[in-house]
Phi, psi and omega in degrees: 000314182298320180299315179296321178296316179296318178298320178295320179294314182295319182282343179093006180279340176250145178257134177224171183304312182255030184300319181293323178293318179296318179294323178296318178296317180298316178299317179300315180296318179297317180295320179296319179296318179295319179296321179296317179297317179296320179296320179295320179296318179298319179297319179296317180297316179298320179295318179294321178296317179298318178297317180296320179295314180297322179292324181286332180283324184271000000 
């Protein structure tokens, strides 16, 4: 029961006193996670580009 209540609060389907604050925090965490994932992808691409350049030079 508690798990379902927490999921409802986080997703915004249940209303609680501080629901908007909880949803704002959840949105922030999701955006931060997405930004982190994008940064990791960018690093991987840069590493692959560097490897390709080094291979073409040698």
